C-alpha positions as CSV (number, residue, x, y, z in Angstrom):
1,M,135.3,197.2,119.9
2,L,136.5,197.1,116.6
3,D,134.8,199.5,113.8
4,F,135.8,199.0,110.1
5,A,132.3,200.3,109.1
6,T,132.6,203.3,105.9
7,D,130.3,206.4,106.2
8,E,128.9,207.8,103.0
9,A,132.1,210.4,102.5
10,L,134.6,207.3,102.6
11,E,132.9,205.0,100.5
12,Q,132.4,207.8,98.0
13,V,136.6,207.8,98.2
14,L,136.8,204.3,98.2
15,E,134.7,203.9,95.4
16,T,136.8,206.6,93.3
17,A,139.9,205.1,94.4
18,R,138.1,201.7,92.7
19,R,136.9,203.4,89.8
20,F,140.5,205.0,89.1
21,A,142.4,201.7,89.8
22,Q,140.5,199.8,87.1
23,G,139.8,202.7,84.8
24,Q,143.5,204.4,85.0
25,L,146.0,201.9,86.5
26,A,145.4,198.4,85.5
27,P,144.9,198.7,81.9
28,Q,147.6,201.1,81.7
29,Q,149.9,199.2,84.0
30,R,152.4,197.4,81.6
31,A,152.9,200.8,80.2
32,F,154.2,202.4,83.5
33,E,156.3,199.6,83.7
34,A,158.0,200.3,80.6
35,A,158.2,204.2,80.6
36,G,159.3,203.9,84.6
37,G,156.7,206.3,85.9
38,V,153.3,207.5,84.9
39,P,152.4,210.2,82.6
40,A,152.4,214.1,84.3
41,A,148.6,214.2,83.6
42,L,147.6,211.3,85.1
43,A,149.7,212.7,88.1
44,A,148.1,215.7,87.8
45,E,144.4,214.0,87.9
46,A,145.2,212.1,91.3
47,A,146.6,215.4,92.8
48,A,143.4,216.9,92.1
49,I,141.4,214.1,93.3
50,G,143.4,214.2,97.0
51,F,144.7,210.9,97.1
52,D,148.0,211.3,98.8
53,T,146.5,214.2,101.3
54,I,143.2,211.9,102.7
55,D,144.4,211.6,105.8
56,W,146.6,215.1,106.2
57,P,145.3,217.6,108.7
58,D,142.8,220.3,107.3
59,D,145.0,222.8,107.9
60,C,147.8,221.2,105.4
61,G,145.2,221.0,103.1
62,G,144.0,217.5,103.4
63,A,140.6,215.5,104.1
64,A,141.5,214.2,107.8
65,M,140.0,211.1,107.2
66,G,142.5,209.2,109.2
67,T,145.0,206.3,108.7
68,L,142.0,203.9,108.4
69,A,140.6,205.8,105.8
70,R,144.4,205.8,103.6
71,V,144.7,202.2,104.2
72,R,141.5,201.3,102.8
73,M,142.0,203.7,99.4
74,L,145.6,202.3,99.2
75,E,144.4,198.9,98.8
76,A,141.8,200.0,96.1
77,L,144.2,201.6,94.0
78,A,147.2,198.8,94.8
79,G,144.5,196.2,93.3
80,G,144.9,198.4,90.2
81,C,149.0,198.6,89.8
82,P,151.1,199.1,93.4
83,A,154.1,200.5,91.7
84,A,151.7,203.7,89.9
85,T,150.1,204.1,93.0
86,L,153.5,205.1,94.6
87,A,154.4,207.3,91.8
88,L,151.1,209.5,92.2
89,Q,151.9,209.9,96.0
90,P,154.6,212.9,96.2
91,M,155.1,212.8,100.0
92,G,153.6,209.2,100.5
93,S,154.9,208.3,104.3
94,V,157.0,211.2,104.2
95,A,154.0,213.1,105.1
96,H,153.6,211.0,108.1
97,A,157.2,211.5,109.3
98,L,157.1,215.1,108.8
99,L,153.6,215.1,111.1
100,A,155.4,213.4,113.8
101,F,158.6,215.4,114.0
102,G,157.3,218.9,113.2
103,G,154.1,218.9,113.3
104,P,151.8,220.8,110.3
105,Q,153.9,223.6,110.3
106,L,156.7,221.4,108.9
107,L,154.4,219.6,106.5
108,R,153.3,222.1,104.6
109,E,156.7,223.7,104.2
110,Q,158.1,220.7,102.6
111,A,155.2,220.0,100.4
112,E,154.7,223.2,99.5
113,R,158.7,223.1,98.6
114,L,158.2,220.0,96.6
115,A,155.1,221.1,94.9
116,R,157.7,224.0,93.0
117,A,159.5,221.1,91.5
118,P,157.3,219.6,88.8
119,G,157.3,216.3,89.4
120,G,158.8,216.2,92.7
121,R,159.5,213.2,94.7
122,A,160.0,212.8,98.7
123,C,161.4,209.3,99.9
124,L,161.7,207.7,103.3
125,V,164.0,204.9,103.9
126,F,164.2,203.1,107.2
127,D,168.1,202.7,108.1
128,H,168.3,200.0,111.0
129,R,171.6,198.8,109.8
130,G,173.2,201.7,109.8
131,A,173.8,202.3,105.9
132,L,174.4,205.4,106.0
133,Q,176.9,207.5,108.1
134,R,176.8,210.8,110.0
135,S,179.6,213.1,110.3
136,G,178.6,216.1,111.7
137,D,176.6,218.1,109.7
138,T,176.6,215.8,106.6
139,V,175.7,212.3,106.0
140,S,177.3,209.5,103.4
141,G,176.3,206.1,102.3
142,T,174.2,204.3,99.7
143,L,171.2,203.2,99.3
144,A,171.4,200.3,96.9
145,W,167.6,200.7,95.5
146,L,164.7,203.5,96.1
147,P,161.1,202.6,94.0
148,S,161.1,206.3,92.8
149,A,162.7,207.7,89.5
150,R,163.7,210.9,91.2
151,V,164.4,211.6,95.0
152,D,164.1,215.6,95.7
153,L,163.7,214.8,99.6
154,L,165.1,212.0,101.5
155,A,163.7,211.2,104.5
156,V,165.8,209.0,106.6
157,L,164.4,207.6,109.6
158,T,166.1,205.3,112.5
159,R,164.4,203.8,115.2
160,D,165.1,206.7,117.4
161,G,164.9,209.6,115.0
162,L,164.8,211.4,111.7
163,L,167.1,213.9,109.5
164,L,165.8,215.1,105.9
165,V,168.8,215.5,103.1
166,D,167.5,218.0,99.8
167,Q,171.1,218.5,98.8
168,G,173.7,215.8,97.7
169,L,171.5,213.2,96.2
170,A,173.3,211.9,93.6
171,A,170.6,209.7,92.2
172,T,171.1,206.6,89.3
173,P,168.7,204.9,87.4
174,V,169.0,201.2,87.9
175,P,167.3,198.1,86.7
176,G,164.2,196.6,88.9
177,S,162.2,193.4,89.4
178,G,159.4,194.7,91.0
179,L,157.9,198.2,91.1
180,R,159.1,199.4,87.9
181,G,156.3,201.4,87.3
182,A,157.3,203.4,90.2
183,G,160.9,204.0,88.8
184,A,163.8,202.1,90.6
185,T,166.7,204.6,91.7
186,A,170.5,203.8,93.6
187,L,171.1,206.9,95.5
188,R,174.5,207.7,96.6
189,L,175.6,210.7,99.4
190,Q,178.9,211.7,99.6
191,R,179.0,214.4,102.4
192,A,175.1,215.3,101.6
193,P,174.3,218.1,104.0
194,V,171.8,217.6,106.7
195,H,168.8,219.8,106.1
196,A,167.3,219.1,109.5
197,Q,167.6,216.1,112.5
198,W,165.1,215.3,115.1
199,T,165.9,212.7,118.0
200,D,162.5,211.1,119.4
201,H,161.8,207.5,120.0
202,A,158.0,208.1,120.1
203,A,157.7,209.9,116.9
204,A,160.2,207.2,115.4
205,A,157.7,204.6,116.1
206,Q,154.9,206.1,114.8
207,S,156.2,207.2,111.6
208,L,157.6,203.7,111.0
209,A,154.0,202.2,112.1
210,Q,153.0,204.6,109.4
211,A,155.2,203.5,107.1
212,R,154.9,200.2,107.1
213,L,151.1,200.3,106.8
214,H,151.0,201.9,103.7
215,V,152.9,199.4,102.5
216,A,151.0,196.9,103.8
217,A,148.1,198.2,102.3
218,L,149.6,197.9,98.9
219,V,150.6,194.2,99.5
220,V,146.9,193.6,100.1
221,G,145.5,195.3,97.4
222,Q,148.1,193.3,95.3
223,M,146.9,189.7,97.0
224,H,143.8,190.5,96.4
225,A,144.2,190.9,92.8
226,A,146.6,188.1,91.8
227,A,144.4,185.6,93.9
228,E,141.1,187.1,91.7
229,Y,142.9,186.6,88.8
230,A,144.1,182.9,89.7
231,R,140.4,181.9,90.9
232,H,139.0,183.2,87.4
233,Y,141.7,181.8,85.6
234,A,140.6,178.0,87.2
235,L,137.3,178.7,87.0
236,E,137.5,179.2,82.7
237,R,140.4,176.9,82.7
238,V,138.7,172.8,82.1
239,A,140.9,170.0,82.4
240,F,139.5,166.1,82.8
241,G,136.1,167.3,81.7
242,R,135.5,170.2,84.3
243,P,136.8,173.3,85.4
244,I,140.3,173.0,87.6
245,A,138.7,175.1,90.4
246,H,136.6,172.0,90.6
247,H,139.2,169.4,91.7
248,Q,139.7,169.8,95.3
249,A,143.4,170.1,95.8
250,L,143.2,173.7,93.5
251,A,140.2,174.5,95.1
252,F,141.7,173.7,98.7
253,L,144.9,176.6,97.5
254,I,142.4,179.0,96.2
255,A,140.4,179.2,99.0
256,D,143.8,179.1,101.4
257,M,145.3,182.1,99.2
258,H,141.4,184.3,99.8
259,I,142.0,183.2,103.6
260,A,145.6,184.6,103.9
261,V,144.2,188.1,101.8
262,D,141.4,188.5,104.7
263,A,143.7,188.1,107.1
264,A,146.4,189.8,106.6
265,R,143.6,192.6,105.5
266,Q,142.0,192.7,109.2
267,L,145.6,193.2,110.6
268,A,146.1,196.1,108.6
269,Y,142.8,197.6,109.7
270,E,142.7,196.9,113.3
271,A,146.6,198.6,113.3
272,A,145.2,201.4,111.4
273,W,142.0,201.4,113.6
274,R,144.3,201.5,116.8
275,I,146.8,204.2,116.1
276,D,143.1,206.6,114.8
277,A,142.2,205.7,118.5
278,D,145.7,206.5,120.0
279,A,148.2,207.8,117.5
280,R,150.8,205.8,120.4
281,D,149.2,202.4,119.7
282,T,152.1,201.5,116.9
283,A,153.0,197.7,118.1
284,A,150.5,196.2,115.7
285,A,151.3,198.2,112.4
286,A,155.1,195.5,112.8
287,T,152.7,192.4,112.4
288,A,150.5,193.3,110.1
289,F,153.5,194.3,108.1
290,I,154.6,190.8,108.9
291,E,151.6,189.1,107.6
292,A,151.2,191.0,104.6
293,A,154.7,190.1,103.7
294,E,155.1,186.4,104.4
295,S,151.7,186.3,102.5
296,A,152.6,187.6,99.8
297,L,154.9,185.2,98.8
298,F,152.4,182.7,99.7
299,I,150.0,184.2,96.8
300,G,152.2,185.5,94.5
301,A,154.2,182.1,93.7
302,N,150.8,180.1,93.9
303,A,148.5,182.5,91.7
304,V,151.5,182.0,88.8
305,Q,151.2,178.4,89.6
306,I,147.9,177.6,89.2
307,L,148.6,179.4,85.5
308,G,151.0,177.0,84.6
309,G,153.4,178.2,82.0
310,A,151.1,180.8,81.0
311,G,151.7,182.0,84.4
312,F,155.0,183.4,83.3
313,M,153.6,185.2,80.6
314,R,153.7,188.9,80.0
315,D,149.4,188.4,78.5
316,V,148.6,187.5,81.6
317,P,149.4,190.2,84.9
318,V,150.3,187.5,87.1
319,E,154.0,187.6,86.9
320,K,153.6,191.2,87.5
321,H,151.6,190.9,91.0
322,L,154.8,188.0,92.0
323,R,157.4,191.1,91.0
324,E,155.2,193.6,92.7
325,L,154.4,191.8,95.9
326,R,158.5,190.4,96.4
327,A,159.9,193.9,96.2
328,L,156.8,195.8,98.2
329,G,158.1,192.9,100.8
330,L,161.3,194.3,100.9
331,L,160.7,197.5,101.9
332,L,161.4,199.6,105.1
333,G,163.7,196.3,106.4
334,G,161.5,193.9,105.4
335,A,159.5,191.4,107.7
336,D,163.0,190.3,109.1
337,A,163.4,194.1,110.6
338,A,159.3,194.4,111.6
339,R,159.7,191.1,113.2
340,D,162.1,192.6,115.6
341,D,160.4,195.1,116.5
342,A,156.8,192.9,117.1
343,V,159.2,191.1,119.6
344,A,160.1,193.8,121.1
345,E,156.6,195.4,121.8
346,G,155.6,192.2,123.1
347,E,153.1,192.0,120.1
348,L,153.7,188.6,118.8
349,P,152.1,185.7,120.4
350,P,154.6,183.5,122.8
351,F,155.3,180.5,119.7
352,L,156.2,183.4,117.0
353,K,158.6,184.9,119.3
354,T,160.3,181.6,119.5
355,A,160.2,181.2,115.9
356,A,161.4,185.0,115.2
357,L,164.3,184.3,117.8
358,E,165.4,181.5,116.5
359,H,165.2,183.2,112.9
């Protein structure tokens, strides 16, 4: 039976994450965008709290609280700023790929190496279209956009394996629409030496599932923030003698937005719960990602529309919510790649399989 109940330890973690998001991230989100990153002092504070290691094994310095705990924590942080949440996780989803392919020892080795580079970042990309080409022990190609101001360790995930690159990474800052607070980089690899590589389909599936849940959690947190801001605005904005939220069409729209948030949240929680119960049960993560990415388009656009012309102004956060949600939905190949995997795993219901095949 599914059980999303929180114990006292997890509730303390979530309360800490919520306070951090609303006290530190949300008030500074425009400053993060302008700077293209977060201050070193804030990164040090997040590291001391242990946001990036909540589900790492004990022998890697983590809290071993599981995937569901991480999803719920990321959701809370993303309510403040998803870009900053990414920037405050030096290892992020790379950690789960390292655990899946090489176990705790590999994670410890790479985490220690990254820690020796102040401000170092590891990035994971899902190369489902073959953007990078292997030639012997080197790899070449271009990645047009990564949500990071720098890349010290690149983990390239495919459906069958993983390779690590830590040299020959020519990074160029690029303008970005969403996730500016995490930075934006184009990466060019010209015969970059491969540091290590593995072939293991099961480990690749586990790594991809963890990465998709990471993104889905960020989407859910930001969707909730957008829907709540729009709801509060609609309750305060008066037209024709009453708050616009009391007009039926808008009331139904606001309700639909919150229903969409709850649906995406429940799918993400279920997928995380399944992985905690059995690390090989990865199929639901693709469905959770699809629901989050598609709901993000609905909620982000309508949050802006509810505010009318004001929704496009930088004085309010919904225009940023829209940009962040669209950028998050493009990560890891977007909903299209997730839909391909969900169909292959038999996770989608028949009517959605037909739609996916037609798509």
